[in-house]
C-alpha positions as semicolon CSV with decimal commas, in nm:
position;residue;x (nm);y (nm);z (nm)
1;M;1,846;-6,631;-12,588
2;F;1,565;-6,797;-12,387
3;K;1,703;-7,139;-12,463
4;R;2,037;-7,038;-12,334
5;L;1,884;-6,917;-12,009
6;G;1,698;-7,241;-11,980
7;K;2,021;-7,439;-12,015
8;C;2,170;-7,225;-11,742
9;K;1,886;-7,312;-11,506
10;L;1,929;-7,683;-11,585
11;A;2,302;-7,655;-11,515
12;Y;2,229;-7,466;-11,190
13;W;1,984;-7,703;-11,018
14;P;2,220;-8,011;-11,009
15;V;2,460;-7,787;-10,825
16;V;2,197;-7,685;-10,572
17;L;2,090;-8,047;-10,519
18;A;2,442;-8,156;-10,463
19;M;2,488;-7,881;-10,212
20;A;2,170;-7,980;-10,026
21;G;2,285;-8,346;-10,009
22;A;2,625;-8,241;-9,869
23;L;2,454;-8,027;-9,600
24;A;2,218;-8,304;-9,509
25;C;2,516;-8,545;-9,463
26;G;2,713;-8,297;-9,256
27;G;2,407;-8,209;-9,033
28;G;2,337;-8,581;-8,973
29;E;2,683;-8,634;-8,836
30;E;2,658;-8,343;-8,585
31;E;2,303;-8,458;-8,484
32;A;2,441;-8,806;-8,421
33;E;2,724;-8,671;-8,215
34;D;2,472;-8,459;-8,007
35;A;2,246;-8,758;-7,965
36;A;2,537;-8,967;-7,836
37;Q;2,621;-8,687;-7,595
38;N;2,265;-8,682;-7,461
39;Q;2,283;-9,053;-7,405
40;R;2,585;-8,996;-7,185
41;G;2,378;-8,763;-6,966
42;G;2,495;-8,433;-7,116
43;R;2,292;-8,135;-7,228
44;P;2,161;-8,107;-7,582
45;G;2,431;-7,953;-7,801
46;M;2,704;-8,056;-7,560
47;G;2,907;-8,216;-7,836
48;A;2,913;-7,877;-8,022
49;M;3,039;-7,722;-7,700
50;A;3,316;-7,965;-7,667
51;R;3,419;-7,899;-8,031
52;T;3,447;-7,529;-7,975
53;G;3,616;-7,560;-7,636
54;A;3,330;-7,375;-7,454
55;S;3,408;-7,551;-7,123
56;I;3,304;-7,404;-6,789
57;P;3,587;-7,298;-6,551
58;V;3,574;-7,467;-6,208
59;E;3,781;-7,528;-5,895
60;V;3,858;-7,880;-5,795
61;K;3,971;-8,044;-5,467
62;T;4,063;-8,402;-5,382
63;V;3,844;-8,595;-5,136
64;G;4,027;-8,686;-4,815
65;R;3,982;-8,820;-4,470
66;G;3,985;-8,659;-4,126
67;N;3,820;-8,647;-3,781
68;I;3,469;-8,500;-3,732
69;A;3,303;-8,439;-3,405
70;A;2,933;-8,500;-3,334
71;T;2,809;-8,200;-3,141
72;L;2,508;-8,030;-2,981
73;L;2,484;-7,680;-3,111
74;T;2,349;-7,382;-2,905
75;Y;2,409;-7,013;-2,864
76;T;2,472;-6,783;-2,562
77;S;2,659;-6,490;-2,428
78;L;2,971;-6,511;-2,222
79;E;2,973;-6,403;-1,857
80;A;3,250;-6,323;-1,608
81;E;3,270;-6,569;-1,317
82;R;3,294;-6,268;-1,080
83;H;3,161;-5,915;-1,161
84;V;3,155;-5,682;-0,865
85;D;3,053;-5,321;-0,790
86;V;3,337;-5,160;-0,584
87;V;3,178;-4,912;-0,336
88;S;3,319;-4,647;-0,107
89;R;3,306;-4,743;0,260
90;T;3,348;-4,395;0,387
91;Q;3,264;-4,036;0,295
92;G;3,503;-3,795;0,130
93;L;3,621;-3,607;-0,178
94;V;3,798;-3,807;-0,453
95;K;4,157;-3,677;-0,441
96;T;4,331;-3,924;-0,679
97;I;4,225;-4,189;-0,930
98;L;4,495;-4,457;-0,958
99;V;4,358;-4,687;-1,232
100;E;4,157;-4,668;-1,557
101;E;3,906;-4,888;-1,737
102;G;4,072;-5,200;-1,883
103;D;4,363;-5,200;-1,635
104;R;4,434;-5,538;-1,477
105;V;4,452;-5,519;-1,090
106;T;4,536;-5,755;-0,812
107;E;4,353;-5,820;-0,485
108;G;4,401;-5,529;-0,244
109;Q;4,547;-5,288;-0,511
110;P;4,446;-4,915;-0,453
111;L;4,200;-4,796;-0,709
112;A;4,133;-4,438;-0,579
113;Q;4,230;-4,220;-0,285
114;L;3,986;-3,997;-0,090
115;D;4,080;-3,675;0,098
116;T;4,214;-3,779;0,443
117;D;4,275;-3,446;0,625
118;A;3,956;-3,460;0,845
119;L;4,001;-3,827;0,908
120;E;4,357;-3,788;1,020
121;L;4,257;-3,512;1,276
122;T;3,983;-3,727;1,412
123;L;4,232;-4,016;1,455
124;R;4,483;-3,796;1,636
125;E;4,219;-3,663;1,873
126;R;4,094;-4,003;1,965
127;E;4,445;-4,121;2,014
128;V;4,517;-3,844;2,267
129;N;4,194;-3,925;2,450
130;M;4,274;-4,298;2,457
131;N;4,626;-4,232;2,594
132;S;4,487;-4,018;2,869
133;L;4,237;-4,270;2,977
134;E;4,510;-4,542;2,959
135;S;4,715;-4,349;3,217
136;N;4,413;-4,319;3,451
137;Y;4,348;-4,692;3,409
138;N;4,706;-4,777;3,501
139;R;4,700;-4,560;3,822
140;S;4,365;-4,705;3,922
141;Q;4,504;-5,054;3,895
142;E;4,795;-4,963;4,132
143;L;4,563;-4,808;4,376
144;L;4,330;-5,105;4,370
145;E;4,630;-5,325;4,458
146;Q;4,711;-5,104;4,755
147;E;4,340;-5,122;4,855
148;L;4,318;-4,745;4,821
149;L;4,049;-4,761;4,550
150;S;3,724;-4,929;4,549
151;S;3,647;-5,197;4,283
152;Q;3,356;-4,988;4,147
153;E;3,571;-4,691;4,065
154;F;3,838;-4,913;3,908
155;E;3,576;-5,076;3,686
156;Q;3,449;-4,737;3,571
157;T;3,805;-4,617;3,481
158;K;3,858;-4,941;3,291
159;F;3,542;-4,900;3,078
160;Q;3,627;-4,546;2,997
161;Y;3,971;-4,651;2,865
162;E;3,832;-4,937;2,657
163;A;3,576;-4,706;2,497
164;A;3,840;-4,455;2,406
165;A;4,051;-4,732;2,251
166;A;3,753;-4,857;2,045
167;Q;3,693;-4,505;1,914
168;Y;4,064;-4,482;1,821
169;E;4,037;-4,800;1,618
170;S;3,723;-4,679;1,450
171;A;3,898;-4,358;1,335
172;K;4,191;-4,561;1,219
173;L;3,961;-4,790;1,017
174;Q;3,787;-4,488;0,861
175;L;4,128;-4,348;0,751
176;A;4,205;-4,683;0,597
177;Y;3,871;-4,683;0,409
178;A;3,968;-4,354;0,244
179;T;4,189;-4,569;0,010
180;I;3,951;-4,761;-0,222
181;R;4,092;-5,110;-0,301
182;S;4,017;-5,389;-0,542
183;P;3,836;-5,683;-0,374
184;F;3,990;-5,946;-0,600
185;S;4,226;-5,988;-0,898
186;G;4,070;-5,896;-1,224
187;I;4,015;-5,615;-1,472
188;V;3,855;-5,272;-1,415
189;T;3,554;-5,270;-1,645
190;E;3,410;-4,929;-1,550
191;R;3,504;-4,611;-1,361
192;L;3,212;-4,404;-1,222
193;V;3,382;-4,116;-1,041
194;E;3,604;-3,820;-1,125
195;V;3,859;-3,630;-0,923
196;G;3,677;-3,384;-0,695
197;N;3,350;-3,586;-0,663
198;L;3,211;-3,617;-0,321
199;V;3,126;-3,980;-0,251
200;N;2,927;-4,120;0,037
201;A;2,949;-4,456;0,206
202;N;2,813;-4,733;-0,017
203;D;2,836;-4,529;-0,342
204;V;2,956;-4,734;-0,641
205;V;3,287;-4,598;-0,772
206;F;3,428;-4,885;-0,987
207;R;3,323;-5,208;-1,144
208;T;3,574;-5,490;-1,172
209;A;3,543;-5,845;-1,323
210;D;3,744;-6,170;-1,306
211;L;3,780;-6,274;-1,674
212;D;3,963;-6,601;-1,600
213;P;3,763;-6,824;-1,637
214;L;3,470;-6,700;-1,845
215;L;3,137;-6,878;-1,817
216;A;2,892;-6,976;-2,089
217;R;2,553;-7,081;-1,948
218;I;2,367;-7,297;-2,204
219;Y;2,034;-7,472;-2,190
220;V;2,037;-7,838;-2,310
221;P;1,701;-8,005;-2,411
222;E;1,592;-8,265;-2,158
223;K;1,619;-8,549;-2,422
224;D;1,989;-8,475;-2,472
225;I;2,102;-8,414;-2,117
226;G;2,196;-8,787;-2,076
227;Q;2,485;-8,719;-2,320
228;V;2,627;-8,443;-2,119
229;R;2,866;-8,498;-1,829
230;P;3,096;-8,279;-1,609
231;G;3,443;-8,230;-1,770
232;Q;3,306;-8,286;-2,125
233;S;3,481;-8,084;-2,398
234;V;3,314;-7,787;-2,553
235;R;3,418;-7,575;-2,861
236;I;3,341;-7,203;-2,852
237;N;3,330;-6,982;-3,166
238;V;3,282;-6,606;-3,150
239;E;3,121;-6,399;-3,424
240;G;3,373;-6,220;-3,640
241;S;3,658;-6,453;-3,557
242;D;3,775;-6,789;-3,707
243;Q;3,951;-6,895;-3,386
244;T;3,796;-7,183;-3,188
245;H;3,831;-7,177;-2,815
246;T;3,803;-7,481;-2,589
247;G;3,607;-7,508;-2,268
248;R;3,466;-7,779;-2,039
249;V;3,143;-7,858;-1,861
250;S;3,182;-7,749;-1,500
251;L;2,829;-7,758;-1,360
252;I;2,495;-7,935;-1,454
253;S;2,182;-7,820;-1,291
254;P;2,003;-8,099;-1,098
255;I;1,652;-7,973;-1,210
256;V;1,467;-7,933;-1,538
257;D;1,304;-7,606;-1,617
258;P;0,930;-7,698;-1,646
259;E;0,857;-7,411;-1,883
260;S;1,123;-7,473;-2,143
261;G;1,199;-7,836;-2,077
262;T;1,579;-7,765;-2,067
263;V;1,859;-7,816;-1,820
264;K;2,111;-7,536;-1,745
265;V;2,469;-7,638;-1,806
266;T;2,758;-7,409;-1,709
267;V;3,066;-7,419;-1,933
268;E;3,402;-7,285;-1,808
269;I;3,641;-7,135;-2,068
270;R;4,000;-7,054;-1,987
271;D;4,116;-6,767;-2,211
272;R;4,489;-6,746;-2,180
273;M;4,525;-6,515;-2,481
274;G;4,277;-6,261;-2,348
275;T;4,077;-6,243;-2,672
276;L;3,735;-6,320;-2,515
277;R;3,516;-6,058;-2,343
278;P;3,209;-6,086;-2,126
279;G;2,892;-6,022;-2,333
280;M;3,029;-6,176;-2,652
281;F;2,773;-6,373;-2,846
282;T;2,911;-6,715;-2,908
283;T;2,829;-7,049;-3,077
284;V;2,869;-7,340;-2,837
285;N;2,939;-7,690;-2,975
286;L;2,911;-7,950;-2,703
287;V;3,119;-8,244;-2,829
288;I;2,930;-8,569;-2,787
289;A;3,153;-8,806;-2,987
290;I;3,450;-8,789;-3,232
291;Q;3,437;-8,985;-3,555
292;E;3,798;-9,061;-3,659
293;D;3,942;-9,105;-4,006
294;V;3,617;-9,055;-4,203
295;L;3,567;-8,952;-4,566
296;Q;3,477;-8,580;-4,567
297;V;3,415;-8,297;-4,811
298;E;3,360;-7,926;-4,788
299;K;3,003;-7,815;-4,750
300;K;3,031;-7,566;-5,038
301;A;3,083;-7,859;-5,283
302;L;2,737;-7,995;-5,218
303;V;2,436;-7,922;-5,433
304;A;2,106;-7,972;-5,244
305;E;1,806;-8,107;-5,449
306;A;1,479;-8,272;-5,367
307;E;1,635;-8,621;-5,393
308;G;1,928;-8,538;-5,163
309;S;2,273;-8,386;-5,172
310;Y;2,488;-8,421;-5,486
311;A;2,846;-8,347;-5,574
312;F;3,009;-8,316;-5,916
313;L;3,323;-8,514;-5,993
314;F;3,587;-8,385;-6,234
315;Q;3,628;-8,664;-6,489
316;D;3,858;-8,607;-6,783
317;G;3,717;-8,263;-6,862
318;T;3,351;-8,338;-6,786
319;A;3,132;-8,311;-6,476
320;E;2,986;-8,636;-6,340
321;K;2,695;-8,600;-6,097
322;R;2,692;-8,818;-5,781
323;L;2,424;-8,872;-5,521
324;L;2,582;-8,872;-5,172
325;E;2,477;-9,016;-4,843
326;I;2,564;-8,751;-4,574
327;G;2,658;-8,812;-4,213
328;I;2,749;-8,568;-3,934
329;A;2,869;-8,214;-4,005
330;E;3,117;-7,992;-3,824
331;G;3,234;-7,644;-3,934
332;D;3,298;-7,630;-4,312
333;Y;3,312;-8,015;-4,351
334;V;3,054;-8,291;-4,368
335;E;3,100;-8,671;-4,347
336;V;3,032;-8,870;-4,664
337;L;2,895;-9,219;-4,594
338;S;2,861;-9,332;-4,957
339;G;2,895;-9,194;-5,311
340;L;3,262;-9,096;-5,312
341;S;3,597;-9,263;-5,266
342;D;3,945;-9,159;-5,153
343;G;4,124;-8,950;-5,417
344;D;3,816;-8,843;-5,609
345;S;3,838;-8,494;-5,756
346;I;3,519;-8,297;-5,677
347;I;3,414;-7,953;-5,803
348;T;3,402;-7,706;-5,513
349;V;3,347;-7,383;-5,710
350;G;3,136;-7,341;-6,021
351;Q;2,914;-7,645;-5,980
352;E;2,588;-7,447;-5,947
353;G;2,392;-7,494;-6,264
354;L;2,607;-7,779;-6,395
355;R;2,450;-8,081;-6,551
356;N;2,575;-8,432;-6,578
357;G;2,831;-8,461;-6,859
358;A;2,886;-8,084;-6,892
359;P;3,237;-7,993;-7,030
360;V;3,445;-7,835;-6,755
361;R;3,805;-7,733;-6,703
362;I;4,010;-7,618;-6,410
363;A;4,009;-7,237;-6,370
364;G;4,333;-7,068;-6,467
365;Q;4,429;-7,339;-6,720
366;T;4,420;-7,288;-7,098
367;P;4,100;-7,461;-7,244
368;P;4,186;-7,779;-7,430
369;V;4,158;-7,758;-7,809
370;A;3,849;-7,948;-7,910
371;E;3,873;-8,215;-8,176
372;G;3,622;-8,054;-8,399
373;M;3,801;-7,721;-8,397
374;G;4,152;-7,849;-8,487
375;G;4,062;-8,103;-8,754
376;G;4,238;-7,916;-9,037
377;P;4,544;-7,697;-9,085
378;G;4,339;-7,384;-9,022
379;G;3,982;-7,502;-9,042
380;M;3,702;-7,472;-8,795
381;G;3,534;-7,787;-8,916
382;G;3,630;-8,134;-9,038
383;G;3,802;-8,087;-9,370
384;P;4,142;-7,921;-9,439
385;G;4,103;-7,549;-9,459
386;A;3,727;-7,570;-9,422
387;M;3,513;-7,348;-9,213
388;G;3,270;-7,637;-9,187
389;G;3,228;-7,962;-9,371
390;R;2,878;-7,881;-9,475
391;S;2,951;-7,524;-9,579
392;S;3,256;-7,620;-9,793
393;E;3,051;-7,703;-10,092
394;T;2,859;-7,386;-10,074
395;G;3,146;-7,170;-10,194
396;G;3,215;-7,401;-10,485
397;G;2,856;-7,403;-10,594
398;T;2,817;-7,030;-10,561
399;G;3,136;-6,969;-10,735
400;G;3,041;-7,211;-11,016
401;R;2,706;-7,040;-11,097
402;P;2,844;-6,745;-11,294
403;A;3,082;-6,976;-11,482
404;A;2,801;-7,200;-11,581
405;Q;2,619;-6,910;-11,745
406;E;2,906;-6,892;-12,001
407;G;2,821;-7,223;-12,150
408;A;2,866;-7,602;-12,113
409;G;3,243;-7,561;-12,110
410;A;3,234;-7,401;-11,777
411;R;3,035;-7,688;-11,616
412;P;3,334;-7,890;-11,498
413;A;3,443;-7,601;-11,292
414;A;3,099;-7,584;-11,118
415;Q;3,100;-7,955;-11,063
416;E;3,445;-7,941;-10,913
417;G;3,307;-7,695;-10,654
418;T;3,017;-7,916;-10,565
419;G;3,148;-8,264;-10,606
420;G;3,524;-8,219;-10,573
421;R;3,706;-8,207;-10,243
422;P;3,531;-7,979;-9,988
423;T;3,711;-7,658;-10,017
424;G;3,457;-7,420;-10,166
425;M;3,415;-7,199;-9,861
426;G;3,696;-7,333;-9,654
427;G;3,953;-7,452;-9,899
428;S;4,254;-7,266;-10,026
429;A;4,211;-6,897;-10,027
430;G;4,236;-6,867;-10,405
431;E;4,064;-7,181;-10,527
432;A;3,759;-6,998;-10,637
433;S;3,966;-6,778;-10,860
434;Q;4,135;-7,081;-11,013
435;A;3,813;-7,191;-11,189
436;P;3,806;-7,134;-11,564
437;A;3,534;-6,882;-11,524
438;A;3,716;-6,671;-11,259
439;R;3,650;-6,318;-11,375
440;P;3,451;-6,014;-11,251
441;A;3,122;-6,195;-11,340
442;N;3,222;-6,459;-11,078
443;E;3,227;-6,206;-10,798
444;G;2,980;-6,389;-10,584
445;G;3,189;-6,695;-10,577
446;G;3,499;-6,494;-10,507
447;R;3,352;-6,350;-10,189
448;S;3,243;-6,696;-10,067
449;G;3,579;-6,843;-10,131
450;G;3,748;-6,535;-9,973
451;M;3,547;-6,585;-9,654
452;G;3,634;-6,946;-9,641
453;G;3,994;-6,875;-9,702
454;G;4,015;-6,613;-9,440
455;M;3,821;-6,808;-9,175
456;G;3,954;-7,154;-9,259
457;G;4,291;-7,168;-9,453
458;G;4,385;-6,811;-9,329
459;G;4,417;-6,906;-8,964
460;M;4,066;-6,854;-8,813
461;G;4,030;-7,227;-8,744
462;G;3,965;-7,365;-8,393
463;G;4,315;-7,485;-8,307
464;R;4,487;-7,162;-8,404
465;M;4,210;-6,951;-8,265
466;M;4,245;-7,102;-7,918
467;A;4,612;-7,049;-7,933
468;M;4,558;-6,681;-8,035
469;D;4,589;-6,394;-7,796
470;L;4,237;-6,238;-7,735
471;D;4,339;-5,916;-7,898
472;Q;4,451;-6,111;-8,215
473;M;4,125;-6,296;-8,216
474;K;3,935;-5,970;-8,191
475;E;4,132;-5,819;-8,472
476;R;4,052;-6,110;-8,706
477;M;3,690;-6,152;-8,596
478;F;3,600;-5,782;-8,610
479;Q;3,669;-5,779;-8,979
480;N;3,312;-5,899;-8,993
481;P;3,097;-5,597;-8,901
482;Q;2,806;-5,818;-8,777
483;I;3,042;-5,984;-8,513
484;K;3,178;-5,645;-8,416
485;A;2,829;-5,498;-8,373
486;A;2,715;-5,809;-8,164
487;F;3,029;-5,782;-7,947
488;D;2,977;-5,408;-7,881
489;K;2,609;-5,465;-7,797
490;Q;2,708;-5,738;-7,540
491;V;2,955;-5,496;-7,373
492;E;2,691;-5,230;-7,352
493;E;2,425;-5,462;-7,201
494;D;2,663;-5,639;-6,960
495;P;2,939;-5,423;-6,814
496;G;3,104;-5,726;-6,649
497;F;3,141;-5,887;-6,987
498;A;3,420;-5,629;-7,081
499;E;3,634;-5,755;-6,783
500;D;3,593;-6,126;-6,841
501;E;3,831;-6,254;-7,109
502;E;3,704;-6,609;-7,080
503;R;3,345;-6,497;-7,161
504;Q;3,471;-6,280;-7,453
505;R;3,663;-6,568;-7,595
506;T;3,365;-6,796;-7,569
507;F;3,133;-6,531;-7,719
508;L;3,362;-6,484;-8,025
509;I;3,385;-6,861;-8,079
510;Q;2,999;-6,893;-8,061
511;Q;2,971;-6,609;-8,315
512;M;3,212;-6,800;-8,546
513;R;2,994;-7,106;-8,512
514;Q;2,683;-6,909;-8,596
515;M;2,856;-6,760;-8,901
516;R;2,947;-7,114;-9,005
517;A;2,585;-7,229;-8,961
518;Q;2,459;-6,932;-9,153
519;S;2,708;-6,974;-9,432
520;G;2,633;-7,344;-9,463
521;G;2,254;-7,291;-9,476
522;G;2,245;-6,990;-9,709
523;R;2,093;-7,020;-10,055
524;P;2,295;-6,925;-10,361
525;Q;2,235;-6,578;-10,494
């Protein structure tokens, strides 16, 4: 009996040695591929990522040309060219309010009406007194011509008449002041009285402003004032709006502020659409020069590092890192002096964290099937139906061990699993059971072959996996309780994972790879 057991051990160890050699060969190929990937600038293990299709989704845009303006940037608040307090010029009760805040008014338009009863009576009284003195003045003039009246008496009558006429005109003017009018065309910005209020002379009752044009007073450093001239174009941007307004330099102060070392420049903005308001905080770009037909990219595509600004090119499914020389910037774009060419495809979204040579794909497109995943009719590795070239012998060796215990006649079956074509774990689903020693005692080999058949020949290979619907992939993968537990744990720890199908697909593929590695490196039982 002991001799028989010794023969079994001797038959077993060649199988193990053959398996170890096959694993070493397979591992060498993968390490060589990863080393080649590292020489191309990729991350370690990037070749394995390409084989499993674990590429990073990105957005890509083509580099183009356009005009970019060189500007001086500053900030200020808008002001109305004219902003006036409208005051009452006489005393009286507010009888009627004719306009409200925000109403556009013209010069001389009535804004409010004061009570005029007392003023009208005063006017009538002074009119009667003036008419009476006018009659006396006319009679005195006739008597003077007839030399029946002295010159002194005539002059006194004349002065009395002229004083009465002046009083009449004053009463007439006070009556006119009872109607409060706009001093210029503009917009009512504030109403300060209500109907029934008693206002006195010089009380502020309204505020009006002329909003066309609006003014932006900016302060330009002394060293840059030589680049500013009257009539120069200015671009105005208001917070909360993407619209750009255009203005021009209207006034340049002749002096330099000794405290700040700046020169006041007044910019005039014509707002025909009426979207600007006094007091708005604005960004003012004083255009110094315009660079025409230059290569430009979006600022969001740039990655800033200590050496400078970089961009990632989309090159046949990989990210190529380029160092750029940057020129002037305006808005969302920046001029590129060197590092890119017309028609280059650059990554604008998803470039953060990328490395040179990383596998990428355009977001929304189906990931390409990697060569390593589609090598066989249903395999995840190189050989037909294999879950991995290195793991294929393991199933044969494991399945051959119980057969070898029956005697020397079973050894060819064991050797076929180790030295035959690599289908032990990833070959045809029933090959383990085709060995002469396929019986309940060979249960260990049957399970290994079953896993290879299900994961390889049964359709769990890379090519068909990528073509599967996510739910179908889960249904197949969740047959393994370890993968199901790892997936549920990931969902629990990261709630966003459950909403991202791309991450789920990548996770399942990585779990499949780990299973392949564990199966290929496991020791026979």
